[in-house]
C-alpha positions in Angstrom: 139.9 305.3 49.6 143.5 304.6 49.8 146.0 306.1 47.2 147.7 303.3 45.5 149.9 303.1 42.2 149.8 300.5 39.4 153.3 299.1 38.8 153.5 300.8 35.5 153.0 304.2 37.1 155.9 306.6 38.3 155.5 308.3 41.4 154.4 311.6 39.9 151.5 309.6 38.2 149.8 308.6 41.3 146.0 309.0 41.5 142.9 307.6 43.2 142.4 304.0 42.4 139.7 301.7 43.5 141.5 298.8 45.3 139.1 296.2 43.9 140.3 297.4 40.3 144.0 296.4 41.2 145.4 293.0 40.3 146.0 291.1 43.4 149.2 289.3 44.3 148.7 285.6 43.6 145.9 286.1 41.0 148.1 284.2 38.4 147.7 285.2 34.7 145.4 288.2 35.5 148.0 290.1 37.2 150.4 289.6 34.3 148.0 291.0 31.6 149.3 293.7 29.2 147.5 297.0 29.7 146.7 300.2 27.7 145.8 303.6 29.1 142.7 305.5 28.0 141.7 308.9 29.1 138.3 309.9 29.9 138.0 313.6 29.3 135.1 316.1 29.4 133.5 318.8 31.6 132.5 318.5 35.1 129.1 317.0 35.5 128.8 315.4 32.2 128.7 311.8 33.9 132.5 310.6 33.4 132.5 308.9 36.8 129.3 307.1 36.4 130.2 306.2 32.9 133.6 304.6 34.1 131.8 302.8 36.9 129.5 301.3 34.4 132.1 300.3 32.0 134.3 298.6 34.5 131.7 297.4 37.1 128.8 296.9 34.9 126.7 298.6 37.4 125.1 302.0 38.0 127.0 304.3 40.3 124.5 305.1 43.2 126.0 308.2 44.4 128.3 310.0 42.0 130.8 312.7 43.4 133.1 315.1 42.0 136.4 313.9 40.7 139.4 315.7 42.2 142.6 315.2 40.2 142.2 311.9 38.5 140.6 308.5 39.4 141.7 305.2 37.7 139.3 302.2 37.2 140.2 299.2 35.4 138.4 296.9 32.9 139.3 293.5 31.4 138.8 293.4 27.7 139.1 290.6 25.4 140.9 291.5 22.3 139.5 290.1 19.0 136.9 288.0 21.1 135.8 284.8 19.5 138.9 284.6 17.0 142.1 282.7 17.3 144.0 285.8 18.3 141.8 286.4 21.3 143.8 287.7 24.3 142.7 289.6 27.5 144.1 293.0 28.2 143.6 295.5 31.2 142.0 298.8 30.0 142.9 301.4 32.4 140.3 304.2 32.3 141.7 307.4 33.6 138.8 309.8 34.8 140.3 313.2 34.7 138.6 315.8 36.8 138.6 319.7 36.4 137.4 322.2 33.9 138.8 322.9 30.4 138.8 326.8 31.4 141.1 326.1 34.4 144.1 328.2 35.1 147.3 327.4 33.4 148.6 326.1 36.6 146.0 323.7 37.0 146.3 322.6 33.3 150.1 321.9 34.0 149.2 319.9 37.0 146.8 317.9 34.9 149.2 317.4 32.2 150.9 314.6 34.1 148.0 312.2 33.7 148.4 312.7 29.8 151.7 310.9 29.6 151.8 307.6 27.5 148.2 307.8 26.5 146.9 305.0 24.1 143.4 306.0 23.6 140.9 309.0 24.3 137.1 308.8 25.4 135.5 312.2 24.9 132.3 312.5 27.1 129.7 315.3 26.7 126.3 316.0 28.1 123.7 315.6 25.2 121.5 318.3 27.0 124.5 320.9 27.3 125.8 322.3 24.1 128.7 324.0 25.8 130.1 320.5 26.9 129.9 319.5 23.5 131.9 322.3 22.2 134.6 321.9 24.9 135.5 318.5 23.7 137.6 320.3 21.0 139.4 322.1 23.8 139.9 319.0 25.9 141.1 316.9 23.1 143.8 319.7 22.2 144.9 320.1 25.8 145.5 316.4 25.8 147.1 315.9 22.4 149.3 318.7 22.6 150.3 318.5 26.0 154.0 319.5 25.1 153.1 322.4 22.9 151.1 325.6 23.2 147.7 325.0 21.5 147.2 327.6 18.6 143.6 327.8 19.5 142.7 328.8 15.9 138.9 329.4 15.8 136.7 329.4 12.9 133.4 331.1 12.6 131.1 329.1 14.9 133.5 328.9 17.8 135.0 325.4 16.9 138.7 324.8 16.7 140.3 324.3 13.4 139.7 320.8 12.3 143.1 320.4 10.7 144.7 320.2 14.2 143.2 316.7 14.5 144.3 315.6 11.1 147.6 314.1 12.2 146.3 312.6 15.4 147.2 308.7 15.7 145.6 308.2 19.2 142.2 306.3 18.8 139.3 308.5 19.8 135.8 307.8 20.9 133.0 310.3 21.5 130.3 309.5 24.1 127.2 311.5 24.7 125.4 311.0 28.1 122.0 311.8 29.7 120.0 310.6 26.7 117.2 309.8 28.9 116.8 313.6 29.7 116.1 314.4 26.0 112.3 314.3 25.1 111.5 311.9 22.3 110.5 314.8 20.0 113.8 316.5 20.1 116.0 313.4 20.2 116.5 313.5 16.5 117.5 317.2 16.4 120.1 316.9 19.2 121.6 313.7 17.8 121.8 315.1 14.4 123.7 318.1 15.9 126.2 316.0 17.9 126.9 313.6 15.1 129.2 316.4 13.8 131.4 315.7 16.7 132.2 312.3 15.8 132.9 313.2 12.2 135.3 316.1 13.2 137.4 313.7 15.3 137.3 310.8 13.0 135.8 308.6 15.6 132.8 306.6 16.5 130.1 307.8 18.5 127.9 306.3 21.4 124.9 308.0 23.1 123.5 306.5 26.4 122.1 306.9 29.8 124.5 306.0 32.4 121.9 304.9 34.8 120.8 302.1 32.4 123.0 299.2 31.8 121.0 297.8 28.8 122.6 300.7 26.7 125.8 298.6 26.8 124.4 295.2 26.8 126.3 292.5 25.0 125.5 292.5 21.4 124.0 295.8 21.2 125.3 298.3 18.7 127.0 300.3 21.6 128.8 297.4 22.8 130.1 296.5 19.4 131.4 300.1 18.9 133.1 300.1 22.4 134.7 296.8 21.8 135.9 297.9 18.3 137.5 301.0 19.9 139.3 299.0 22.7 140.5 296.6 20.0 141.8 299.6 18.0 143.7 301.1 21.3 145.2 297.6 21.9 146.4 297.3 18.2 148.0 300.9 18.1 149.7 299.9 21.4 151.0 296.6 20.8 150.6 295.6 17.3 151.2 298.9 15.1 153.8 300.9 17.1 156.0 300.8 14.0 153.3 302.0 11.7 153.1 305.4 10.1 149.6 305.2 9.2 147.4 308.3 10.0 143.7 307.6 11.0 141.7 308.6 8.0 144.2 308.4 5.5 146.1 305.4 3.5 149.4 304.4 4.6 151.9 307.0 3.9 154.4 304.5 2.6 151.8 303.3 0.0 151.1 306.8 -1.0 154.8 307.5 -1.7 155.3 304.1 -3.7 152.1 304.6 -5.8 152.3 308.5 -6.6 155.8 309.1 -7.6 157.6 309.4 -4.2 157.3 311.5 -1.1 156.3 314.8 -2.5 153.2 313.3 -4.4 152.2 311.5 -1.1 152.4 314.8 1.0 150.5 316.7 -1.6 147.7 313.9 -1.6 147.5 313.9 2.2 147.0 317.8 2.3 144.4 317.7 -0.5 142.3 315.2 1.7 142.8 317.7 4.6 141.8 320.5 2.7 138.8 318.6 1.2 137.5 317.8 4.8 137.9 321.4 5.9 135.8 322.6 3.0 133.2 320.0 4.1 133.2 321.3 7.6 132.8 324.9 6.3 129.8 323.7 4.2 128.2 322.3 7.3 128.7 325.3 9.2 127.1 327.5 6.6 124.1 325.3 6.4 123.6 325.3 10.1 123.6 329.1 9.9 121.2 329.1 7.0 118.7 326.5 8.8 118.7 328.9 11.7 117.9 332.1 9.9 115.9 331.1 6.7 112.7 329.4 5.7 113.0 325.7 4.8 112.4 326.4 0.9 115.3 328.9 1.0 117.6 326.6 3.0 116.8 323.7 0.5 117.9 326.0 -2.4 121.0 327.1 -0.6 122.0 323.6 0.1 121.5 322.5 -3.6 123.6 325.4 -4.7 126.4 324.9 -2.0 126.8 321.1 -2.6 126.7 321.3 -6.4 129.8 323.7 -6.3 127.7 326.8 -7.3 126.9 325.3 -10.7 
């Protein structure tokens, strides 16, 4: 495969790009489409390359191989399809290889791929708990590329959720290998992984990358995916001057409606604290469920969510 660079990339951003994904000379309007950059992050072996191939080629990747460095494929997306505002955009999907536990030298090299990011797809293996937990590390590495991650750990090994509170980059969580989970255990697994999307304030898609029907037109997964790409495009081209934080009302309206800037800040942090309290309650319940009888767990749950009354 030949190394090529899209016109918008600098020399330091070169990586492997399938030639069929590149706009060809003389292709008219298609070559002049605006584009957005979406990272695809997750542990090695979770199926990122298969996912990207399915999203861009609408085909199953027959013989997936390990990604070294980064591989980029391109998808054409119709923004606000079916409305007067409909417009086609290129979605650049950057499949970043490597391990989240890599040495600092590898991470610093990988950081070049995190420049000018418009969206992030976090991919985990539904059959591998560790790959789900590592999504917190992956997101921190990408979002805090110019900072030293604080790595504040909480009781069950997850990262402090407050580190994601001010994130303005749209996120999407995708779980792969759904076909490898037995029907009797599927509800349990999906209930556990649902907390990921909630923590990242993101939508969740679970699928089997070897079966295109999971992304069939009109399916709930296809709607979620389209909604995510629309959000990425809006953030890049239509809301660049906006100060809105995902999960919170616009800060300007908070300031105007609650007595100035100080009131707006207080309100914002009250929401953050409330979400952290909910996360702590969920962690406690998981510990109770794993160590107590169903009857005791039910009583503890009632007591916990009633505020101890």
